[in-house]
C-alpha positions in Angstrom: 86.9 58.0 6.6 85.6 61.3 7.4 85.5 62.6 10.9 82.3 62.4 13.0 81.8 66.0 12.9 81.1 65.9 9.2 78.0 64.0 9.9 74.8 65.8 8.2 71.6 66.7 9.9 69.8 65.0 7.0 71.8 61.6 7.9 71.3 61.9 11.6 67.4 62.5 11.1 67.1 59.5 8.9 68.3 57.0 11.6 65.7 54.9 13.5 67.5 51.8 14.4 71.3 52.0 15.4 73.2 48.7 15.0 76.1 48.4 16.8 79.0 45.6 17.5 79.6 45.0 20.9 83.2 44.0 21.9 85.6 47.1 21.6 82.9 49.4 20.4 80.5 49.4 23.2 83.0 48.2 25.4 86.6 49.2 26.5 89.3 46.6 27.3 86.3 44.2 27.8 84.3 46.4 30.2 81.2 48.6 29.5 82.1 52.2 31.0 79.8 54.6 32.4 80.2 56.9 28.9 78.9 53.9 26.9 76.0 52.8 29.0 74.9 56.5 29.4 74.9 57.0 25.6 72.7 53.7 25.6 70.2 55.3 27.7 70.3 58.4 25.7 69.5 56.7 22.3 66.6 55.0 24.3 65.3 58.3 25.6 65.7 59.8 22.1 63.4 57.2 20.7 66.2 55.4 18.7 66.0 51.6 18.6 69.3 49.9 19.7 70.3 46.6 18.3 73.3 45.0 19.2 75.2 42.8 16.3 77.8 40.9 17.8 80.1 37.7 17.3 79.4 37.5 21.0 77.7 34.3 22.5 74.0 34.0 23.1 74.7 33.9 26.8 76.0 37.5 26.6 73.1 38.6 24.5 70.9 37.3 26.9 72.6 39.4 29.6 72.9 42.5 27.5 69.1 42.2 26.6 68.2 42.1 30.3 70.6 44.5 31.4 71.1 47.4 28.7 68.5 49.7 27.2 68.6 47.5 23.8 65.5 46.1 21.8 67.4 43.1 20.3 70.7 41.3 20.1 71.8 39.5 17.0 74.5 37.3 18.2 77.0 34.8 16.9 77.3 36.3 14.0 74.0 36.2 12.7 73.1 32.7 14.1 70.6 33.6 16.7 68.4 36.7 17.7 67.3 37.6 21.0 64.3 40.0 21.4 61.2 40.5 23.9 57.8 39.5 22.6 55.0 40.3 24.9 57.6 41.0 27.6 59.2 37.4 27.2 62.9 36.9 25.9 62.6 34.9 22.6 65.1 33.2 20.4 65.1 33.4 16.5 67.6 30.9 14.8 68.7 31.6 11.5 66.8 29.2 9.0 70.1 28.1 7.4 71.3 26.4 10.4 70.9 22.5 10.4 70.2 22.2 14.1 70.0 18.3 14.1 73.6 17.7 13.0 75.5 21.0 14.5 76.7 19.4 17.7 78.7 16.9 15.8 79.9 19.5 13.3 81.3 21.9 16.1 82.8 18.8 17.9 85.0 17.8 14.6 85.7 21.5 14.2 87.0 22.1 17.4 89.1 19.0 17.6 90.8 19.9 14.2 91.6 23.5 15.2 93.1 22.4 18.3 95.2 19.7 17.0 96.5 21.5 14.0 97.4 24.9 15.5 99.8 25.3 18.3 98.5 27.7 20.8 94.9 27.7 19.9 92.3 27.8 22.3 88.8 28.2 22.8 87.3 31.3 24.3 86.5 31.2 27.9 82.6 31.4 27.0 82.6 29.0 24.7 80.2 27.2 27.0 77.6 30.0 26.6 77.6 29.6 22.7 74.8 27.7 20.6 76.1 27.4 17.2 79.3 29.7 17.0 82.8 28.2 17.7 85.1 31.1 19.1 88.8 30.9 19.3 90.5 33.2 21.4 93.1 35.2 19.8 93.3 38.7 21.8 90.9 38.5 24.8 92.9 36.3 27.4 96.7 35.6 27.2 98.6 34.0 25.6 97.7 35.8 22.5 97.9 34.4 18.9 99.9 36.2 16.1 98.6 36.9 12.8 100.1 33.8 11.3 98.4 31.6 14.0 95.1 33.4 13.4 95.3 32.4 9.6 96.1 28.9 10.5 92.9 28.7 12.5 91.1 30.5 9.8 92.3 28.0 7.1 91.5 24.8 9.5 88.0 25.8 9.9 87.3 26.7 6.3 89.0 23.2 5.6 86.3 21.8 7.7 83.5 23.6 5.9 83.0 26.6 8.4 82.4 30.4 7.6 84.7 32.5 9.4 85.0 35.9 10.8 88.1 37.5 12.7 87.0 40.3 15.3 89.3 42.1 17.6 89.4 39.4 20.2 88.2 36.0 18.4 88.4 34.1 15.4 84.7 33.1 14.9 83.4 30.0 12.8 80.1 28.7 12.0 77.9 26.2 9.7 75.2 27.9 7.7 74.7 30.8 5.1 74.7 33.6 7.1 77.1 36.6 8.7 76.3 39.7 10.4 74.4 41.1 7.5 72.4 38.4 6.6 71.5 37.7 10.6 70.3 41.5 10.5 68.5 41.0 7.3 66.5 38.0 8.1 65.7 39.6 11.7 64.2 42.5 10.3 62.1 40.8 7.8 61.0 37.8 9.8 60.6 39.4 13.2 60.2 43.3 12.6 58.5 43.0 9.2 60.6 45.3 7.4 62.4 44.8 4.0 65.9 45.4 3.1 65.2 48.8 1.7 63.7 50.0 4.9 66.6 48.6 6.8 69.1 50.3 4.8 67.2 53.7 4.8 66.4 53.7 8.6 69.7 52.2 10.2 73.1 53.1 10.8 76.0 50.9 12.0 79.0 51.1 14.6 82.0 49.1 14.7 85.5 48.6 15.2 87.1 45.7 13.6 87.7 43.7 10.2 84.4 41.5 10.9 82.6 44.8 10.8 83.4 45.1 7.1 80.4 43.3 5.9 78.0 45.8 7.6 80.0 48.6 6.5 79.6 47.6 2.9 76.0 47.5 2.8 74.8 50.1 5.5 75.3 53.6 3.8 75.8 55.5 7.1 78.3 53.7 9.1 80.6 54.9 11.8 83.8 53.4 13.4 85.3 54.1 16.9 88.9 55.1 17.1 90.5 51.4 17.2 89.4 51.0 13.7 92.3 53.5 12.7 94.7 50.8 13.7 93.0 48.0 12.1 92.3 49.9 8.9 95.7 48.4 7.0 94.1 45.2 7.2 90.7 46.1 6.0 89.3 46.6 2.5 85.8 48.3 3.6 85.8 51.0 6.0 83.0 53.2 7.6 81.9 56.4 6.3 82.7 58.3 9.6 85.2 57.7 12.4 85.7 58.9 16.0 88.9 59.6 17.3 88.1 58.0 20.7 88.4 54.4 21.3 86.0 51.6 22.4 83.0 53.0 24.4 84.4 56.5 24.6 84.2 56.5 20.8 80.7 55.2 20.6 79.5 58.0 23.2 81.0 60.4 20.8 79.2 59.0 17.9 76.0 58.9 19.8 76.3 62.5 21.1 76.9 63.6 17.3 74.1 61.9 16.1 71.8 63.1 18.7 72.9 66.7 18.4 72.4 66.7 14.5 69.1 65.5 15.2 68.4 68.5 17.6 68.2 66.5 20.8 69.5 68.3 23.8 70.7 66.4 26.5 
């Protein structure tokens, strides 16, 4: 990883879409701070299109879209995308999801994990999730250790679910998608842009191991300072990293990006 100040003018000027994780990337300790919110508005004022890509719930995605200056939110690790069409908030569900039997599979998965892993618990916002199952490991006490996290992942995979571990949750779902596939499908089916256009015109910001799927595919990628602590558990790291953590790091990335584009603020 290289320092954010090494970002080139050519790289900065190539960006039309800024894709970003939310928890611990835009937020800091679970809160949206003024610096990060102001950075989102600076992106909008500069004409850049911000799309959140998160393991967070569809319920949170609806809130982000209503309250933040963002164009869309790809939520629940790619399961569902929320965006405005003719002024109306619209949902796009990933086509690999079998909606007819999803509730039963989710229920069985939850029961298996809670029965098998001592201390396992659902995230407090599980009620707001449509397709994702989130087991809390680092958001609210008591926290899970690495062994317990690995056990939850193993049980989920045993039930046929895909998984991803974020800085706060173990996310599990049924379907052939992840953050990257969710982005790719949204860009193609909703925005009418192909994979090459996505790669050439986008950058990605993240903070945790579940962002590796995006770091591996989008050449221009950024990490906030938290990622330095997680790097020992990661195989794929972003190209650039800010020293500041969470929302402060996100604001630093945005400022560097806009400055190298010649934007004055």
